[in-house]
C-alpha positions in Angstrom: 3.0 12.5 -9.9 0.2 13.4 -12.3 -1.5 16.8 -12.4 -4.8 17.1 -14.3 -5.2 20.9 -14.9 -8.7 22.2 -15.9 -8.2 25.6 -17.5 -9.6 27.8 -20.2 -6.1 28.9 -21.2 -3.9 25.7 -21.5 -1.4 27.6 -23.7 -0.3 29.6 -20.7 1.4 26.5 -19.1 3.9 25.7 -21.9 6.7 28.1 -21.1 6.7 27.0 -17.5 6.3 23.2 -17.9 8.7 23.0 -20.8 11.7 24.5 -19.1 14.1 23.9 -16.2 13.3 21.5 -13.4 9.7 20.7 -14.5 10.8 19.8 -18.0 13.5 17.5 -16.6 11.0 15.9 -14.2 8.7 15.0 -17.2 11.7 13.6 -19.1 12.4 11.3 -16.1 8.7 10.2 -16.0 8.5 11.7 -12.4 5.9 14.2 -13.5 3.0 14.0 -15.9 0.8 16.9 -16.8 -2.6 16.6 -18.4 -4.0 19.9 -19.6 -7.8 20.0 -20.1 -9.7 22.9 -21.7 -13.1 22.4 -20.1 -14.6 24.5 -22.9 -14.3 21.2 -24.8 -17.0 19.8 -22.5 -19.7 22.4 -23.4 -22.6 21.2 -25.5 -23.8 24.4 -27.1 -22.5 25.8 -30.4 -21.0 28.8 -28.8 -19.0 26.7 -26.2 -20.3 29.0 -23.4 -18.6 28.4 -20.0 -20.1 31.3 -18.1 -23.4 33.0 -17.5 -25.0 35.8 -15.5 -25.4 35.3 -11.7 -28.8 34.7 -10.3 -29.8 37.6 -8.1 -27.9 40.1 -10.2 -24.5 41.7 -9.8 -21.5 42.5 -12.0 -19.5 39.9 -13.8 -20.1 36.4 -15.1 -20.0 33.1 -13.2 -18.6 29.9 -14.4 -21.3 27.3 -15.2 -21.3 23.9 -13.5 -22.1 21.6 -16.4 -18.8 21.6 -18.4 -16.7 21.3 -15.2 -18.8 18.4 -13.8 -18.4 16.6 -17.2 -14.7 17.2 -17.3 -14.1 15.9 -13.8 -16.4 12.9 -14.4 -14.4 12.1 -17.5 -11.2 11.8 -15.5 -12.5 8.7 -13.6 -10.9 9.8 -10.3 -10.4 7.7 -7.2 -12.4 8.8 -4.2 -9.3 10.2 -2.4 -7.9 12.2 -5.4 -7.6 15.8 -4.3 -9.5 18.3 -6.5 -7.9 21.7 -5.7 -9.6 24.9 -6.5 -7.2 27.8 -6.8 -9.0 30.8 -5.2 -8.1 33.8 -3.0 -10.7 32.4 -0.6 -8.7 29.3 0.0 -6.2 28.2 2.7 -2.8 29.8 2.4 -0.4 27.6 0.4 2.7 26.8 2.5 5.6 24.4 2.3 3.9 21.9 4.6 1.0 21.7 2.0 3.5 21.0 -0.8 5.2 18.3 1.3 1.9 16.7 2.1 0.8 16.6 -1.5 4.2 15.2 -2.6 4.4 12.6 0.1 0.8 11.3 0.1 -0.6 11.7 -3.4 0.2 10.5 -6.9 -2.5 12.4 -8.7 -3.9 15.9 -8.1 -6.5 17.8 -10.1 -6.2 21.6 -10.3 -9.1 23.8 -11.2 -8.2 27.2 -12.5 -11.0 29.8 -12.4 -11.8 33.1 -14.1 -14.4 35.8 -14.2 -16.4 36.4 -11.0 -16.0 32.8 -9.7 -17.7 29.4 -9.9 -21.2 28.2 -9.5 -21.2 27.1 -5.8 -22.3 23.6 -6.7 -18.8 23.0 -8.1 -17.4 23.8 -4.6 -20.0 21.7 -2.8 -19.8 18.6 -4.9 -16.4 18.4 -6.6 -13.7 20.4 -4.7 -11.8 18.8 -1.8 -9.2 21.6 -1.2 -9.3 25.4 -1.8 -5.9 27.0 -1.9 -4.6 30.6 -2.2 -1.1 31.7 -2.9 -1.6 35.0 -1.2 -4.1 37.7 -0.2 -4.4 39.4 -3.6 -6.5 38.8 -6.7 -5.2 37.5 -10.0 -6.9 37.3 -13.4 -7.2 33.5 -13.1 -6.0 30.4 -11.4 -3.3 29.5 -13.9 -0.4 31.3 -12.2 -1.3 29.8 -8.8 -1.5 26.4 -10.4 2.0 26.8 -11.8 3.3 27.8 -8.4 1.7 24.8 -6.7 3.1 22.4 -9.4 6.6 23.8 -9.0 6.6 23.6 -5.2 5.1 20.1 -5.1 7.3 18.6 -7.9 10.6 19.7 -6.3 9.6 17.6 -3.2 9.4 14.4 -5.2 12.4 12.2 -4.7 14.6 12.1 -7.8 13.5 15.4 -9.3 16.3 17.5 -7.9 20.0 16.5 -8.2 20.0 15.7 -4.4 17.1 15.4 -2.0 19.2 17.4 0.4 18.7 20.4 -2.0 15.0 20.4 -1.3 15.5 19.8 2.4 17.8 22.8 2.7 15.4 25.2 1.0 13.9 28.1 2.9 10.6 27.1 4.6 11.3 23.3 4.3 11.9 23.1 8.1 10.0 26.3 8.9 13.2 28.3 8.8 14.8 30.6 6.2 17.9 29.3 4.4 21.4 30.1 5.6 23.6 32.4 3.4 25.4 30.7 0.5 28.8 31.5 -1.0 30.8 30.3 -4.0 34.0 31.3 -5.8 35.9 33.6 -5.8 36.9 33.6 -2.2 37.3 37.4 -2.2 35.5 39.8 -4.4 35.7 43.6 -4.2 37.0 43.3 -0.7 34.1 41.0 0.4 35.4 37.7 1.7 33.7 34.3 2.2 33.4 33.5 6.0 36.5 31.6 7.1 34.4 28.8 8.8 33.2 27.7 5.3 36.8 27.3 4.2 37.9 25.4 7.3 36.9 21.9 6.2 35.5 21.3 9.7 32.0 20.0 8.9 30.7 20.2 12.4 31.6 23.9 12.7 30.1 24.5 9.3 26.9 22.8 10.2 26.6 24.8 13.4 27.4 28.0 11.6 24.7 27.3 9.0 22.1 26.5 11.7 22.9 29.7 13.5 22.7 31.8 10.4 19.4 30.2 9.4 17.9 31.0 12.7 19.4 34.5 12.6 17.9 35.1 9.1 14.5 33.8 10.3 14.5 36.0 13.4 15.4 39.1 11.5 13.2 38.6 8.5 10.3 36.3 9.4 10.1 36.0 13.3 6.6 34.7 12.9 7.9 31.4 11.5 9.7 30.8 14.8 6.4 30.6 16.7 5.5 27.2 15.2 9.0 25.9 14.3 10.0 22.6 15.9 13.5 23.4 17.0 16.1 20.9 18.3 17.8 21.5 21.6 20.9 22.8 19.8 18.8 25.2 17.7 17.0 26.5 20.8 20.4 27.1 22.4 21.7 28.9 19.3 18.5 31.1 19.2 19.0 32.1 22.8 22.6 33.0 21.9 21.5 35.1 18.9 19.0 37.0 20.9 21.6 37.7 23.6 24.0 39.0 20.9 21.3 41.3 19.5 20.7 42.9 22.9 24.4 43.7 23.3 24.7 45.3 19.8 
């Protein structure tokens, strides 16, 4: 997977890309990141990337020329996504991360600043507009890092086991089940006995039930669209019945 990142602050990405899973993915040649400062595509001596908005108003607007030149210089295929990170965009979710990881081998990320972009950039260059939440950040760099991390962990071979990704919260529209490790008892708190039983069928059923229970208690909205198996539906009914009797 290759990410071409258009940003005015490429130095922001180093601490994230050069550590942990993303660094290992690059070492394995599973991830390539191309940082592009589109200020390099200006043609005036001041390297100006923004200007006042027509019609007036506070703040500056990013100019179209350097961004058009930078995108054209990439020589993209027609189906390459050009993603604008913006609070106006579609909410970024796990399904979007899986879609990008499964169907794309190159993604362009456009990180904005100031009061926004000249609208011609949206009209002519951008294929996707994505938001990581209903709040405003200084620029698109942090959302770009979030997207890269979420998509990269879906790429086969990046994690130690693909099961690790598939068991993450939100992968199957449910929150993750509780996890435990040694010691077996700590300050009077014990690991659930079923996890020590060695009975994999019972452990699997316990994990499914706890995942559903966590989701019902913390994010019931996720259950509205979740595709549950017959067993999961039965377990969910059981959980709701238990809640009524408590």
